[in-house]
N, C-alpha and C positions, 0 to 999 in steps of 0.2 A: 794637884801639885806634883811636879815631876822631880824625882830624886836622882841626881847625877852623882855617881861615885867618883872617888879619886882616881880609880884606874881608868875610867872613861875620859877624864880630863887629861891624864897622862898620855893616853893613846892619841887624843886630839892634838896635843902638843908635839908628839912625835911626827904625826902626819903633816902638821903645819911646818915643822922644821924641815922635813924632807921636801916639801913644796918650795920653801924658800931656798934650799940648797940647789934644786933643779933650776929655779929662776935665776939665781946668781951665776950658776955655770953657763946658762944660756946667754945671759947678758955679757959675761966675760968672753965667751966664744964669738958673739956678735961683734964685740968691740975689736977683736983681733982680726976678724974677717973683713973689716971695713964695709959692712952692710950700710946702705944709704938710709937706714931708718933714722929719722931725726933730721935728715937733710933732703927730704923729698920735696918736689915742687908742690907748693901749697902750704908748706910749713912757714909760718910767719915769724920773722926775726926783726925786732926793732932795736937798733943800736943808737942810743942817745949819747950825750957827752960823757955822762958818768954811769949810765945804766944800760943794761941789755935786757930786753923782755922777749921771751921766746914762747910761741904758741904752736906746738906740734900738732896741728889739726889733722893733716892728711896721715901722718904717722899713727896718730891715735885711732883713726878710722881703720887703717890697715891692720893694726894689732887687734882691734875689736872684731873685725871680720875673721881673722885667723883663729882667734879664741872661740868664736861662735861656731865655726866649722868644725873645729876639733871637738868641742863639747857635743855638737849635734851627732858627729860620727860615733863618739863614745856612747851616747844614748841609744843610737841605733844598734850598735854592736852588743850592748848589754841585754837587749830584748831576746 
């Protein structure tokens, strides 16, 4: 059984908060710069009479590749 102290949980919450702040800042910046993320060719939008369904397939792939490359480079740099 692993015992996790309150200070460890506090540190985890601080790190998660910092990650959320950086993500929020990046999304705000991306919105102001009019990046085409979410409007790429291959993103599917269905507009019905009273509904809109959005499938950001290509945007999801692009974000996944960018995150994978960043994490790969961080792992190589850490060695």
